[in-house]
Structures are given as C-alpha cells and as structure tokens.
DRENPA-3360 file (N, C-alpha, C; in nm, 2 decimals, always signed):
BEGIN
1 = XXXXXXXX = +12.09/+13.80/-1.41/+12.17/+13.69/-1.36/+12.19/+13.69/-1.19 ~ +12.14/+13.59/-1.13/+12.18/+13.59/-0.99/+12.34/+13.56/-0.93 ~ +12.30/+13.60/-0.83/+12.49/+13.60/-0.78/+12.50/+13.47/-0.73 ~ +12.65/+13.40/-0.73/+12.67/+13.23/-0.75/+12.76/+13.22/-0.66 ~ +12.77/+13.13/-0.54/+12.82/+13.14/-0.44/+12.95/+13.03/-0.47 ~ +13.10/+13.07/-0.42/+13.17/+12.93/-0.49/+13.18/+12.84/-0.35 ~ +13.21/+12.71/-0.44/+13.21/+12.62/-0.33/+13.37/+12.64/-0.22 ~ +13.37/+12.61/-0.12/+13.51/+12.63/-0.08/+13.51/+12.47/+0.02;
9 = XXXXXXXX = +13.58/+12.44/+0.06/+13.69/+12.31/+0.09/+13.60/+12.34/+0.28 ~ +13.50/+12.25/+0.34/+13.47/+12.24/+0.44/+13.60/+12.17/+0.51 ~ +13.64/+12.27/+0.67/+13.69/+12.18/+0.76/+13.63/+12.07/+0.80 ~ +13.73/+11.94/+0.81/+13.66/+11.85/+0.89/+13.65/+11.88/+1.07 ~ +13.53/+11.84/+1.08/+13.50/+11.86/+1.22/+13.62/+11.81/+1.34 ~ +13.66/+11.85/+1.44/+13.78/+11.83/+1.51/+13.71/+11.66/+1.58 ~ +13.78/+11.62/+1.61/+13.77/+11.45/+1.71/+13.73/+11.52/+1.80 ~ +13.60/+11.47/+1.86/+13.56/+11.48/+2.00/+13.64/+11.38/+2.08;
17 = XXXXXXXX = +13.73/+11.43/+2.17/+13.77/+11.35/+2.23/+13.76/+11.35/+2.45 ~ +13.71/+11.26/+2.48/+13.63/+11.32/+2.63/+13.67/+11.20/+2.73 ~ +13.72/+11.18/+2.85/+13.78/+11.08/+2.92/+13.67/+11.04/+2.98 ~ +13.66/+10.86/+2.98/+13.54/+10.84/+3.05/+13.54/+10.81/+3.20 ~ +13.66/+10.76/+3.23/+13.73/+10.70/+3.33/+13.90/+10.68/+3.35 ~ +13.91/+10.71/+3.48/+14.06/+10.72/+3.54/+14.02/+10.66/+3.65 ~ +14.13/+10.55/+3.72/+14.13/+10.45/+3.83/+14.31/+10.44/+3.85 ~ +14.34/+10.49/+3.96/+14.50/+10.46/+4.01/+14.51/+10.34/+4.11;
25 = XXXXXXXX = +14.51/+10.25/+4.10/+14.54/+10.11/+4.13/+14.67/+10.06/+4.18 ~ +14.74/+9.92/+4.23/+14.84/+9.92/+4.28/+14.96/+9.94/+4.12 ~ +14.93/+9.92/+4.04/+15.02/+9.91/+3.96/+15.02/+10.03/+3.86 ~ +14.96/+10.11/+3.90/+14.96/+10.23/+3.78/+14.86/+10.31/+3.75 ~ +14.81/+10.35/+3.66/+14.70/+10.45/+3.64/+14.64/+10.39/+3.48 ~ +14.52/+10.38/+3.49/+14.38/+10.34/+3.40/+14.31/+10.41/+3.34 ~ +14.32/+10.48/+3.22/+14.23/+10.54/+3.14/+14.12/+10.49/+3.03 ~ +14.03/+10.52/+3.04/+13.94/+10.48/+2.93/+13.90/+10.62/+2.85;
33 = XXXXXXXX = +13.92/+10.68/+2.71/+13.88/+10.79/+2.64/+13.83/+10.76/+2.51 ~ +13.71/+10.86/+2.51/+13.63/+10.79/+2.42/+13.70/+10.93/+2.28 ~ +13.69/+10.88/+2.19/+13.73/+10.95/+2.02/+13.56/+10.93/+1.95 ~ +13.47/+11.01/+1.90/+13.44/+10.96/+1.84/+13.35/+10.82/+1.83 ~ +13.35/+10.74/+1.76/+13.29/+10.55/+1.77/+13.42/+10.53/+1.80 ~ +13.50/+10.55/+1.88/+13.57/+10.44/+1.94/+13.64/+10.47/+2.06 ~ +13.67/+10.37/+2.14/+13.69/+10.40/+2.30/+13.84/+10.35/+2.30 ~ +13.92/+10.37/+2.41/+14.09/+10.37/+2.40/+14.11/+10.27/+2.54;
41 = XXXXXXXX = +14.17/+10.21/+2.60/+14.19/+10.17/+2.69/+14.32/+10.20/+2.73 ~ +14.40/+10.28/+2.85/+14.51/+10.29/+2.82/+14.60/+10.26/+3.00 ~ +14.72/+10.30/+2.96/+14.79/+10.20/+3.10/+14.93/+10.33/+3.10 ~ +14.92/+10.38/+3.25/+15.03/+10.50/+3.26/+14.98/+10.61/+3.18 ~ +15.11/+10.64/+3.16/+15.07/+10.81/+3.03/+15.07/+10.79/+2.91 ~ +14.98/+10.78/+2.86/+14.87/+10.75/+2.76/+14.97/+10.64/+2.65 ~ +14.96/+10.50/+2.71/+15.00/+10.39/+2.67/+14.90/+10.30/+2.60 ~ +14.85/+10.36/+2.49/+14.77/+10.24/+2.47/+14.73/+10.10/+2.45;
49 = XXXXXXXX = +14.64/+10.06/+2.54/+14.66/+9.91/+2.52/+14.53/+9.81/+2.43 ~ +14.42/+9.92/+2.43/+14.30/+9.86/+2.34/+14.26/+9.93/+2.25 ~ +14.16/+9.91/+2.19/+14.07/+9.99/+2.12/+13.96/+9.92/+2.08 ~ +13.84/+10.00/+2.09/+13.75/+9.89/+2.07/+13.63/+10.02/+2.00 ~ +13.56/+9.95/+1.92/+13.45/+9.98/+1.83/+13.33/+9.98/+1.86 ~ +13.28/+10.07/+1.93/+13.16/+10.08/+1.97/+13.03/+10.06/+1.97 ~ +12.99/+10.07/+1.80/+12.89/+9.97/+1.76/+12.90/+9.87/+1.77 ~ +13.05/+9.77/+1.74/+13.05/+9.65/+1.75/+13.15/+9.62/+1.82;
57 = XXXXXXXX = +13.16/+9.55/+1.97/+13.28/+9.56/+2.05/+13.39/+9.43/+2.00 ~ +13.34/+9.38/+1.92/+13.39/+9.23/+1.83/+13.48/+9.29/+1.74 ~ +13.44/+9.40/+1.66/+13.55/+9.41/+1.54/+13.68/+9.46/+1.64 ~ +13.76/+9.41/+1.53/+13.97/+9.43/+1.56/+13.97/+9.50/+1.48 ~ +14.04/+9.58/+1.55/+14.09/+9.76/+1.47/+14.21/+9.67/+1.46 ~ +14.28/+9.67/+1.53/+14.43/+9.65/+1.51/+14.51/+9.49/+1.43 ~ +14.59/+9.50/+1.36/+14.64/+9.45/+1.29/+14.69/+9.26/+1.38 ~ +14.73/+9.33/+1.50/+14.79/+9.23/+1.61/+14.68/+9.16/+1.60;
65 = XXXXXXXX = +14.55/+9.21/+1.69/+14.45/+9.12/+1.69/+14.37/+9.06/+1.63 ~ +14.38/+9.10/+1.50/+14.35/+9.03/+1.37/+14.45/+8.87/+1.33 ~ +14.56/+8.90/+1.38/+14.64/+8.80/+1.36/+14.67/+8.70/+1.46 ~ +14.62/+8.75/+1.57/+14.56/+8.62/+1.69/+14.46/+8.56/+1.66 ~ +14.39/+8.66/+1.61/+14.23/+8.52/+1.55/+14.26/+8.47/+1.46 ~ +14.38/+8.49/+1.34/+14.44/+8.41/+1.28/+14.49/+8.31/+1.32 ~ +14.57/+8.30/+1.41/+14.63/+8.18/+1.47/+14.53/+8.12/+1.59 ~ +14.44/+8.17/+1.61/+14.27/+8.09/+1.66/+14.22/+8.00/+1.57;
73 = XXXXXXXX = +14.23/+8.02/+1.42/+14.21/+7.92/+1.28/+14.29/+7.82/+1.33 ~ +14.42/+7.82/+1.37/+14.51/+7.72/+1.32/+14.44/+7.59/+1.39 ~ +14.33/+7.63/+1.50/+14.29/+7.50/+1.52/+14.13/+7.50/+1.46 ~ +14.09/+7.34/+1.42/+13.99/+7.38/+1.27/+13.87/+7.39/+1.35 ~ +13.88/+7.37/+1.51/+13.72/+7.33/+1.56/+13.73/+7.35/+1.74 ~ +13.77/+7.49/+1.77/+13.86/+7.47/+1.93/+13.75/+7.52/+2.03 ~ +13.74/+7.42/+2.10/+13.63/+7.43/+2.20/+13.63/+7.49/+2.35 ~ +13.74/+7.52/+2.37/+13.83/+7.61/+2.51/+13.91/+7.71/+2.45;
81 = XXXXXXXX = +13.93/+7.81/+2.55/+14.04/+7.89/+2.56/+14.11/+7.98/+2.64 ~ +14.16/+8.01/+2.65/+14.23/+8.12/+2.79/+14.33/+8.18/+2.74 ~ +14.29/+8.28/+2.78/+14.36/+8.51/+2.76/+14.42/+8.49/+2.86 ~ +14.57/+8.50/+2.87/+14.63/+8.56/+2.91/+14.61/+8.68/+2.95 ~ +14.56/+8.77/+3.00/+14.58/+8.93/+2.97/+14.43/+8.95/+2.90 ~ +14.36/+9.05/+2.95/+14.21/+9.07/+2.87/+14.21/+9.18/+2.82 ~ +14.24/+9.31/+2.84/+14.26/+9.43/+2.78/+14.12/+9.51/+2.78 ~ +14.10/+9.57/+2.70/+13.92/+9.59/+2.65/+13.87/+9.44/+2.66;
89 = XXXXXXXX = +13.89/+9.34/+2.61/+13.81/+9.24/+2.58/+13.82/+9.21/+2.43 ~ +13.84/+9.29/+2.37/+13.77/+9.27/+2.20/+13.81/+9.16/+2.13 ~ +13.91/+9.10/+2.14/+14.01/+8.97/+2.06/+13.89/+8.87/+2.19 ~ +13.93/+8.86/+2.29/+13.82/+8.77/+2.34/+13.70/+8.75/+2.30 ~ +13.65/+8.90/+2.23/+13.46/+8.91/+2.26/+13.49/+8.84/+2.08 ~ +13.59/+8.88/+2.00/+13.57/+8.84/+1.88/+13.59/+8.65/+1.87 ~ +13.64/+8.63/+1.96/+13.65/+8.44/+1.95/+13.57/+8.37/+1.99 ~ +13.45/+8.43/+2.09/+13.37/+8.37/+2.15/+13.26/+8.42/+2.02;
97 = XXXXXXXX = +13.24/+8.52/+1.98/+13.18/+8.56/+1.86/+13.16/+8.43/+1.72 ~ +13.31/+8.41/+1.71/+13.31/+8.36/+1.60/+13.37/+8.24/+1.58 ~ +13.41/+8.20/+1.68/+13.46/+8.04/+1.73/+13.40/+8.00/+1.78 ~ +13.39/+7.81/+1.76/+13.27/+7.74/+1.86/+13.32/+7.68/+1.97 ~ +13.36/+7.84/+2.06/+13.42/+7.80/+2.19/+13.32/+7.78/+2.28 ~ +13.32/+7.72/+2.37/+13.23/+7.62/+2.51/+13.26/+7.70/+2.61 ~ +13.34/+7.72/+2.65/+13.45/+7.73/+2.79/+13.56/+7.81/+2.75 ~ +13.56/+7.95/+2.81/+13.70/+8.03/+2.82/+13.70/+8.10/+2.95;
105 = XXXXXXXX = +13.81/+8.09/+2.99/+13.91/+8.14/+3.10/+13.96/+8.25/+3.05 ~ +13.96/+8.36/+3.10/+14.07/+8.47/+3.11/+14.13/+8.53/+3.30 ~ +14.27/+8.51/+3.23/+14.34/+8.59/+3.38/+14.38/+8.70/+3.39 ~ +14.33/+8.84/+3.45/+14.38/+8.95/+3.44/+14.45/+9.03/+3.57 ~ +14.57/+9.07/+3.55/+14.59/+9.07/+3.67/+14.54/+9.21/+3.73 ~ +14.46/+9.33/+3.66/+14.44/+9.43/+3.72/+14.27/+9.43/+3.76 ~ +14.22/+9.41/+3.88/+14.04/+9.42/+3.92/+14.00/+9.50/+3.82 ~ +14.04/+9.67/+3.81/+13.94/+9.74/+3.74/+13.93/+9.72/+3.59;
113 = XXXXXXXX = +14.07/+9.61/+3.52/+14.03/+9.63/+3.42/+13.89/+9.58/+3.36 ~ +13.91/+9.44/+3.41/+13.72/+9.36/+3.40/+13.62/+9.50/+3.38 ~ +13.61/+9.56/+3.51/+13.54/+9.62/+3.51/+13.48/+9.73/+3.42 ~ +13.62/+9.78/+3.40/+13.63/+9.87/+3.30/+13.55/+9.87/+3.17 ~ +13.63/+9.73/+3.13/+13.59/+9.67/+3.00/+13.44/+9.67/+2.99 ~ +13.36/+9.59/+3.10/+13.20/+9.60/+3.10/+13.16/+9.74/+3.10 ~ +13.19/+9.85/+3.21/+13.10/+9.95/+3.22/+13.12/+10.03/+3.11 ~ +13.26/+10.04/+2.98/+13.28/+10.12/+2.89/+13.30/+10.08/+2.78;
121 = XXXXXXXX = +13.40/+9.93/+2.75/+13.38/+9.91/+2.65/+13.36/+9.78/+2.56 ~ +13.21/+9.75/+2.59/+13.15/+9.65/+2.59/+13.14/+9.52/+2.60 ~ +13.24/+9.55/+2.70/+13.26/+9.35/+2.72/+13.12/+9.30/+2.78 ~ +13.10/+9.20/+2.70/+12.94/+9.11/+2.77/+12.95/+9.08/+2.84 ~ +12.87/+9.01/+2.93/+12.89/+8.90/+3.06/+12.85/+8.80/+2.97 ~ +12.92/+8.68/+2.92/+12.89/+8.58/+2.88/+12.89/+8.50/+2.96 ~ +12.79/+8.41/+2.96/+12.82/+8.27/+3.03/+12.91/+8.18/+3.04 ~ +12.98/+8.17/+2.88/+13.08/+8.10/+2.90/+13.24/+8.17/+2.93;
129 = XXXXXXXX = +13.23/+8.27/+2.98/+13.36/+8.34/+3.01/+13.35/+8.34/+3.17 ~ +13.48/+8.32/+3.19/+13.49/+8.32/+3.36/+13.63/+8.39/+3.34 ~ +13.61/+8.52/+3.46/+13.74/+8.58/+3.43/+13.84/+8.58/+3.62 ~ +13.92/+8.57/+3.62/+13.98/+8.53/+3.74/+14.09/+8.68/+3.73 ~ +14.10/+8.66/+3.87/+14.19/+8.82/+3.87/+14.31/+8.75/+3.94 ~ +14.44/+8.79/+3.90/+14.58/+8.77/+3.96/+14.65/+8.75/+3.82 ~ +14.78/+8.73/+3.90/+14.93/+8.75/+3.84/+14.91/+8.56/+3.73 ~ +14.92/+8.60/+3.61/+14.93/+8.44/+3.51/+15.04/+8.40/+3.52;
137 = XXXXXXXX = +15.13/+8.46/+3.59/+15.28/+8.37/+3.62/+15.22/+8.25/+3.73 ~ +15.15/+8.29/+3.85/+15.12/+8.25/+3.93/+14.97/+8.18/+3.95 ~ +14.86/+8.16/+3.86/+14.75/+8.11/+3.81/+14.75/+8.03/+3.69 ~ +14.86/+8.00/+3.63/+14.82/+7.95/+3.49/+14.86/+7.83/+3.56 ~ +14.89/+7.74/+3.63/+14.93/+7.60/+3.69/+14.74/+7.58/+3.70 ~ +14.69/+7.65/+3.82/+14.57/+7.65/+3.83/+14.44/+7.64/+3.68 ~ +14.47/+7.68/+3.59/+14.39/+7.72/+3.44/+14.36/+7.54/+3.41 ~ +14.26/+7.54/+3.34/+14.22/+7.45/+3.28/+14.27/+7.43/+3.15;
145 = XXXXXXXX = +14.35/+7.31/+3.11/+14.37/+7.30/+3.01/+14.29/+7.33/+2.85 ~ +14.37/+7.39/+2.72/+14.27/+7.46/+2.69/+14.31/+7.40/+2.52 ~ +14.26/+7.48/+2.43/+14.27/+7.39/+2.28/+14.37/+7.55/+2.24 ~ +14.31/+7.63/+2.29/+14.38/+7.77/+2.28/+14.43/+7.83/+2.38 ~ +14.56/+7.92/+2.39/+14.63/+8.00/+2.47/+14.68/+8.12/+2.40 ~ +14.60/+8.25/+2.45/+14.68/+8.35/+2.39/+14.75/+8.41/+2.52 ~ +14.87/+8.47/+2.48/+14.99/+8.53/+2.53/+14.96/+8.71/+2.54 ~ +14.88/+8.78/+2.63/+14.89/+8.90/+2.60/+14.93/+9.00/+2.71;
153 = XXXXXXXX = +15.04/+8.99/+2.78/+15.07/+9.08/+2.88/+15.12/+9.23/+2.88 ~ +15.09/+9.28/+2.89/+15.14/+9.42/+2.87/+15.14/+9.49/+2.97 ~ +15.20/+9.58/+3.03/+15.22/+9.66/+3.08/+15.24/+9.83/+3.04 ~ +15.28/+9.95/+3.11/+15.26/+10.06/+3.07/+15.42/+10.07/+3.01 ~ +15.52/+10.00/+3.07/+15.59/+9.97/+3.03/+15.68/+9.88/+2.92 ~ +15.58/+9.80/+2.90/+15.65/+9.74/+2.80/+15.55/+9.55/+2.79 ~ +15.64/+9.48/+2.74/+15.59/+9.32/+2.77/+15.60/+9.28/+2.91 ~ +15.48/+9.22/+2.98/+15.52/+9.13/+3.09/+15.67/+9.06/+3.10;
161 = XXXXXXXX = +15.67/+9.03/+3.22/+15.81/+8.92/+3.23/+15.77/+8.81/+3.22 ~ +15.64/+8.76/+3.13/+15.63/+8.64/+3.11/+15.65/+8.60/+3.00 ~ +15.66/+8.70/+2.94/+15.71/+8.70/+2.75/+15.85/+8.67/+2.74 ~ +15.90/+8.67/+2.80/+16.05/+8.63/+2.81/+16.11/+8.52/+2.96 ~ +16.02/+8.44/+3.01/+16.05/+8.38/+3.11/+15.99/+8.24/+3.05 ~ +16.13/+8.16/+3.03/+16.13/+8.04/+2.99/+16.03/+7.93/+3.03 ~ +16.05/+7.92/+3.17/+15.95/+7.89/+3.25/+15.77/+7.87/+3.23 ~ +15.77/+7.99/+3.24/+15.60/+8.04/+3.19/+15.60/+7.99/+3.06;
169 = XXXXXXXX = +15.68/+8.03/+2.97/+15.61/+7.98/+2.80/+15.62/+7.84/+2.81 ~ +15.70/+7.79/+2.86/+15.66/+7.62/+2.83/+15.57/+7.60/+2.93 ~ +15.52/+7.65/+3.06/+15.44/+7.58/+3.06/+15.29/+7.64/+2.97 ~ +15.29/+7.75/+2.95/+15.21/+7.79/+2.86/+15.20/+7.66/+2.76 ~ +15.28/+7.65/+2.69/+15.26/+7.52/+2.63/+15.16/+7.37/+2.63 ~ +15.25/+7.34/+2.78/+15.20/+7.22/+2.85/+15.06/+7.24/+2.87 ~ +15.00/+7.35/+2.89/+14.88/+7.35/+2.92/+14.73/+7.35/+2.81 ~ +14.84/+7.36/+2.68/+14.75/+7.28/+2.56/+14.72/+7.15/+2.56;
177 = XXXXXXXX = +14.55/+7.13/+2.50/+14.53/+7.05/+2.48/+14.59/+7.00/+2.41 ~ +14.59/+6.82/+2.31/+14.68/+6.79/+2.22/+14.58/+6.86/+2.10 ~ +14.68/+6.89/+2.00/+14.62/+6.98/+1.93/+14.59/+7.12/+1.93 ~ +14.62/+7.16/+2.05/+14.58/+7.32/+2.06/+14.70/+7.37/+2.04 ~ +14.72/+7.52/+2.03/+14.77/+7.61/+1.97/+14.80/+7.73/+2.06 ~ +14.91/+7.81/+2.09/+14.95/+7.92/+2.18/+15.00/+8.00/+2.11 ~ +14.95/+8.14/+2.13/+14.91/+8.22/+2.06/+14.96/+8.36/+2.12 ~ +15.12/+8.41/+2.11/+15.19/+8.54/+2.19/+15.21/+8.62/+2.09;
185 = XXXXXXXX = +15.15/+8.75/+2.14/+15.18/+8.84/+2.10/+15.31/+8.90/+2.13 ~ +15.44/+8.94/+2.06/+15.54/+8.92/+2.11/+15.57/+9.09/+2.05 ~ +15.63/+9.12/+2.10/+15.71/+9.27/+2.07/+15.80/+9.23/+1.93 ~ +15.82/+9.31/+1.83/+15.95/+9.28/+1.75/+16.05/+9.36/+1.78 ~ +16.14/+9.33/+1.74/+16.28/+9.40/+1.72/+16.28/+9.48/+1.60 ~ +16.41/+9.59/+1.56/+16.42/+9.63/+1.46/+16.46/+9.60/+1.35 ~ +16.49/+9.44/+1.35/+16.49/+9.34/+1.23/+16.38/+9.24/+1.19 ~ +16.28/+9.30/+1.25/+16.13/+9.24/+1.25/+16.11/+9.10/+1.30;
193 = XXXXXXXX = +16.21/+9.04/+1.40/+16.21/+8.91/+1.48/+16.17/+8.97/+1.57 ~ +16.10/+8.84/+1.66/+15.99/+8.86/+1.78/+16.13/+8.90/+1.91 ~ +16.08/+8.97/+2.01/+16.15/+8.99/+2.14/+16.18/+8.84/+2.19 ~ +16.32/+8.79/+2.25/+16.38/+8.69/+2.30/+16.37/+8.54/+2.20 ~ +16.39/+8.64/+2.08/+16.39/+8.53/+1.96/+16.51/+8.41/+1.99 ~ +16.58/+8.39/+2.05/+16.70/+8.27/+2.08/+16.64/+8.18/+2.19 ~ +16.58/+8.24/+2.34/+16.50/+8.16/+2.37/+16.43/+8.14/+2.28 ~ +16.33/+8.16/+2.31/+16.18/+8.13/+2.16/+16.27/+8.00/+2.06;
201 = XXXXXXXX = +16.35/+8.04/+2.06/+16.42/+7.92/+1.93/+16.48/+7.82/+2.02 ~ +16.53/+7.82/+2.14/+16.58/+7.70/+2.19/+16.43/+7.63/+2.28 ~ +16.34/+7.70/+2.34/+16.24/+7.65/+2.42/+16.17/+7.54/+2.32 ~ +16.12/+7.62/+2.21/+16.02/+7.54/+2.13/+16.05/+7.45/+1.96 ~ +16.21/+7.46/+2.01/+16.28/+7.41/+1.89/+16.27/+7.46/+1.75 ~ +16.23/+7.59/+1.73/+16.21/+7.60/+1.62/+16.11/+7.60/+1.56 ~ +15.99/+7.52/+1.62/+15.89/+7.46/+1.57/+15.75/+7.55/+1.61 ~ +15.74/+7.67/+1.55/+15.69/+7.75/+1.56/+15.68/+7.82/+1.44;
209 = XXXXXXXX = +15.56/+7.90/+1.42/+15.58/+8.04/+1.31/+15.55/+8.20/+1.34 ~ +15.59/+8.25/+1.31/+15.59/+8.39/+1.34/+15.48/+8.47/+1.24 ~ +15.42/+8.55/+1.28/+15.31/+8.68/+1.15/+15.37/+8.82/+1.25 ~ +15.47/+8.86/+1.16/+15.44/+9.03/+1.20/+15.32/+9.09/+1.11 ~ +15.33/+9.20/+1.21/+15.23/+9.32/+1.20/+15.29/+9.47/+1.20 ~ +15.23/+9.56/+1.13/+15.21/+9.63/+1.07/+15.26/+9.74/+1.24 ~ +15.19/+9.69/+1.32/+15.17/+9.79/+1.45/+15.35/+9.74/+1.54 ~ +15.43/+9.68/+1.45/+15.54/+9.62/+1.50/+15.55/+9.52/+1.60;
217 = XXXXXXXX = +15.45/+9.44/+1.63/+15.48/+9.34/+1.71/+15.48/+9.21/+1.58 ~ +15.50/+9.10/+1.67/+15.55/+8.96/+1.57/+15.44/+8.86/+1.66 ~ +15.33/+8.83/+1.58/+15.28/+8.71/+1.68/+15.34/+8.58/+1.62 ~ +15.35/+8.52/+1.74/+15.37/+8.34/+1.75/+15.25/+8.26/+1.76 ~ +15.28/+8.19/+1.64/+15.16/+8.07/+1.67/+15.26/+7.93/+1.69 ~ +15.23/+7.88/+1.79/+15.34/+7.74/+1.87/+15.19/+7.69/+1.87 ~ +15.26/+7.51/+1.81/+15.18/+7.42/+1.84/+15.20/+7.35/+1.95 ~ +15.10/+7.27/+1.99/+15.12/+7.22/+2.16/+15.27/+7.10/+2.14;
225 = XXXXXXXX = +15.25/+7.02/+2.01/+15.39/+6.93/+2.00/+15.47/+6.96/+1.85 ~ +15.58/+6.89/+1.88/+15.67/+6.86/+1.77/+15.62/+6.77/+1.65 ~ +15.49/+6.70/+1.70/+15.50/+6.58/+1.57/+15.34/+6.70/+1.50 ~ +15.28/+6.79/+1.58/+15.17/+6.86/+1.48/+15.25/+6.97/+1.38 ~ +15.18/+6.99/+1.28/+15.20/+7.09/+1.17/+15.10/+7.22/+1.15 ~ +15.15/+7.30/+1.09/+15.05/+7.40/+1.04/+14.98/+7.33/+0.91 ~ +14.84/+7.35/+0.92/+14.76/+7.35/+0.79/+14.66/+7.42/+0.74 ~ +14.84/+7.45/+0.63/+14.79/+7.64/+0.57/+14.70/+7.61/+0.48;
233 = XXXXXXXX = +14.62/+7.50/+0.40/+14.51/+7.51/+0.35/+14.43/+7.52/+0.39 ~ +14.33/+7.40/+0.52/+14.27/+7.48/+0.57/+14.25/+7.59/+0.66 ~ +14.39/+7.66/+0.71/+14.38/+7.80/+0.76/+14.32/+7.89/+0.65 ~ +14.40/+7.88/+0.54/+14.33/+8.00/+0.46/+14.18/+7.95/+0.44 ~ +14.14/+7.82/+0.40/+14.01/+7.77/+0.40/+13.92/+7.86/+0.51 ~ +13.97/+7.85/+0.63/+13.88/+7.87/+0.74/+13.86/+8.05/+0.74 ~ +13.99/+8.14/+0.72/+14.00/+8.23/+0.72/+13.89/+8.31/+0.60 ~ +13.90/+8.23/+0.46/+13.80/+8.28/+0.38/+13.68/+8.29/+0.44;
241 = XXXXXXXX = +13.61/+8.16/+0.48/+13.48/+8.15/+0.50/+13.43/+8.22/+0.59 ~ +13.53/+8.25/+0.73/+13.51/+8.35/+0.82/+13.49/+8.54/+0.79 ~ +13.56/+8.58/+0.67/+13.52/+8.70/+0.62/+13.44/+8.77/+0.59 ~ +13.32/+8.70/+0.50/+13.23/+8.77/+0.55/+13.13/+8.82/+0.66 ~ +13.14/+8.74/+0.73/+13.11/+8.77/+0.88/+13.21/+8.87/+0.97 ~ +13.31/+8.90/+0.95/+13.42/+8.93/+1.02/+13.39/+9.08/+0.93 ~ +13.40/+9.10/+0.82/+13.41/+9.23/+0.79/+13.51/+9.30/+0.72 ~ +13.62/+9.19/+0.73/+13.74/+9.23/+0.69/+13.83/+9.07/+0.63;
249 = XXXXXXXX = +13.93/+9.07/+0.53/+13.96/+9.00/+0.50/+14.13/+8.96/+0.58 ~ +14.16/+8.84/+0.62/+14.32/+8.81/+0.68/+14.38/+8.73/+0.57 ~ +14.32/+8.73/+0.47/+14.45/+8.68/+0.35/+14.61/+8.77/+0.35 ~ +14.55/+8.92/+0.34/+14.72/+8.95/+0.37/+14.79/+8.94/+0.49 ~ +14.76/+8.88/+0.59/+14.82/+8.82/+0.71/+14.89/+8.69/+0.65 ~ +14.78/+8.57/+0.61/+14.89/+8.47/+0.58/+14.96/+8.49/+0.54 ~ +14.94/+8.59/+0.38/+15.07/+8.60/+0.29/+15.19/+8.62/+0.38 ~ +15.21/+8.66/+0.47/+15.35/+8.70/+0.54/+15.39/+8.64/+0.71;
257 = XXXXX = +15.26/+8.50/+0.66/+15.34/+8.37/+0.77/+15.46/+8.31/+0.73 ~ +15.54/+8.31/+0.82/+15.65/+8.26/+0.85/+15.75/+8.12/+0.92 ~ +15.79/+8.06/+0.85/+15.86/+7.94/+0.98/+15.90/+8.03/+1.08 ~ +15.97/+7.98/+1.18/+16.04/+8.05/+1.28/+16.18/+8.08/+1.19 ~ +16.20/+8.23/+1.21/+16.35/+8.23/+1.19/+16.44/+8.27/+1.27;
% end
C-alpha cells in the first residue's frame, strides 16, 4: 500500500496592497491604494473616501452609496443630476450607467481628485459628464437646476461645512427641478440620527426621509417641495426592476427607510 498524504489547511494568500499615487495639495494628502481587485481613495492619514471595484467601476461596494442610488430612484425618470463632491466617481458612474441621465454636472473642490479618478479609479470620460473644480458652497448658485442633487462633501476631518450650513442646504433644495430629489450623505450619531437633526427638521419642515446604513451614516432623501411625497410602491418597483442589472438588491435598504425622526 502506498503512503498517504494528509490534507492540511491552506494558508490564504496575503492581500497584495500597493500604493498607486500620492499627491500633496493645498488641502492635504491624497493617496490611491490597490488591494487585490479594489482600489481606494484616501484623504489624509488613511481616511478612506471611496472604494472602486476595478473590473466594474460602476459597482457600488458600500451600503451608503447603494442607499444614495436608491435615493435617485425616488425620481421616476431623471434627466439631469448634480454631484457635490466626486470622490472616486463610483456613484456618478452608477447613475450614468443605470439612470436615463442626459446632463450630469459635478463640483469637486480638489483638482487632483478627478485626475486620479480617471487615471486609477476607472472614471470614464463620459460626454454627459461635466466636472467643475471649486468650492461647492461658492459654485452652487451657478449650477444648472437638476432633477437629482447629491451632497457628499467630506474631508479627512469629517463632513464639510456644507453638511451643517442652513443657507447652503436650503439652496441645494432650491436648485432642484420640480419633482426633484436632494440626496445627502450625512454622518449619523450614536442614536442613529443624522448629524444636525434639529437643523434639518427645521429647514425641511420634517418633510424628508432617512435611510440609516451599516457604515453609520444616514442618507437623507429630500423632495423639492412640501407637496411632493415619496412614491414607495414606485420606488420598490424601480429598485426591483434594476436589481438584475446592478447585481444586488436594494430591498433591504427600502425596509429601513423611515420618515424624518
């Protein structure tokens, strides 16, 4: 009888991590890291801003970005969108890929962010996308009104000042087209409420919806006007129809959607 070799557990191969880019600008440090099939945009000392799945740059890895896409589905047929903050551009690319958008504007504070996104993070040079460099608080008045407006203004220190600036958040809502939706990625507190909850309740008259996600953020869905309501059956139908193309379901996020608290 020949000898036998006992099966032994195989040690997983170590994750291959390498830095692809490092930039120092007027606002601090920006890095791009690669780990296996993912690439990460970092601000400052290892503060992760965005994650891109390189085989499909429109894939949304994090729940908060999926929740923001769900917010976009509140509109039955958006033609235009405004992104305040670009990051790696994954949400922008998902919206361009899966929504009937014809006109997309993005305002990004840091000039190197779009360049790095195009060079390393799969951001496509889409003719429908127009990127402007500058402070969103200053450039918002010159932006075209849009069906969808996304606010995601974060630094390595946390939310940008716009996330708690009454006048800015009010102007964001005012830049919406009739029937439009404002989608805000807001930090959550220890009680699961959005940062600045009292300000938001006063500003938007409690007429918005909240979507808490596992990363700890709370996504806010704000309609253009007080007489505009959330069509929950329509939202569910659009999310269900889109699921095969997305490769994941948004149903679990819809289940935790709640009116303003």
